[in-house]
C-alpha positions as CSV (number, residue, x, y, z in Angstrom):
1,M,-1.2,-15.2,-6.0
2,E,-3.8,-13.5,-4.1
3,I,-4.4,-9.9,-5.2
4,S,-4.1,-7.4,-2.2
5,K,-7.1,-5.4,-1.3
6,T,-5.0,-2.8,0.6
7,D,-5.5,0.7,-0.6
8,V,-2.4,1.8,-2.5
9,K,-2.4,5.1,-0.8
10,E,-2.1,3.4,2.6
11,M,1.0,1.3,1.5
12,S,4.5,2.4,2.0
13,Y,6.5,3.0,-1.3
14,R,8.7,-0.1,-0.5
15,D,5.6,-2.3,0.0
16,A,4.1,-1.0,-3.3
17,V,7.3,-1.9,-5.1
18,N,7.4,-5.3,-3.4
19,E,3.9,-6.1,-4.6
20,L,4.7,-5.0,-8.0
21,D,7.7,-7.3,-8.2
22,A,5.5,-10.2,-7.0
23,I,2.8,-9.4,-9.6
24,L,5.5,-9.3,-12.2
25,R,7.1,-12.6,-11.2
26,E,3.6,-14.2,-11.2
27,M,2.7,-12.8,-14.7
28,Q,6.1,-14.2,-16.0
29,S,5.8,-17.6,-14.5
30,D,4.5,-20.7,-16.2
31,N,1.9,-21.0,-13.5
32,C,0.2,-17.7,-14.2
33,D,-3.5,-18.0,-13.7
34,I,-5.1,-16.4,-16.9
35,D,-8.3,-15.9,-14.9
36,K,-6.5,-13.5,-12.6
37,L,-4.5,-11.6,-15.3
38,S,-6.7,-8.8,-15.7
39,A,-7.0,-8.3,-11.9
40,M,-3.2,-8.4,-11.6
41,T,-2.8,-5.9,-14.5
42,R,-5.3,-3.5,-12.9
43,R,-3.6,-3.8,-9.5
44,A,-0.1,-3.3,-11.1
45,T,-1.5,-0.1,-12.9
46,E,-2.7,1.2,-9.6
47,L,0.7,0.6,-7.8
48,I,2.6,2.1,-10.7
49,A,0.5,5.2,-10.7
50,E,0.9,5.7,-6.8
51,C,4.6,5.1,-7.0
52,R,5.0,7.5,-9.9
53,N,3.0,10.2,-7.9
54,R,5.2,9.7,-4.9
55,L,8.4,9.9,-6.9
56,T,7.3,13.1,-8.6
57,A,6.2,14.7,-5.3
58,T,9.5,13.7,-3.7
59,D,11.5,15.1,-6.7
60,E,9.6,18.3,-6.4
61,E,10.1,18.6,-2.7
62,L,13.9,17.8,-3.1
63,R,14.1,20.5,-5.8
64,N,12.3,23.1,-3.4
65,I,14.7,22.2,-0.6
66,L,17.8,22.5,-2.7
67,A,16.5,25.7,-4.2
68,S,16.2,27.2,-0.8
69,L,20.0,26.4,-0.3
70,T,21.0,28.5,-3.3
71,P,22.2,31.8,-2.3
72,K,20.1,34.6,-3.8
73,S,21.7,37.4,-5.8
């Protein structure tokens, strides 16, 4: 597996998750290249952090939207 050089901030959420899945499959396979393991782990960490940030931001945005729908007393 070739490690992507695309900046994680430029990727869609779906693309980031798909790349994470590919990295995980590679790491779990019998053909995992030990020489690339640290690079794969580093890339997976970047992808996880970006996905977590986007999920947190989306959660906050949805809470704000729903709060604006709640009638004020």
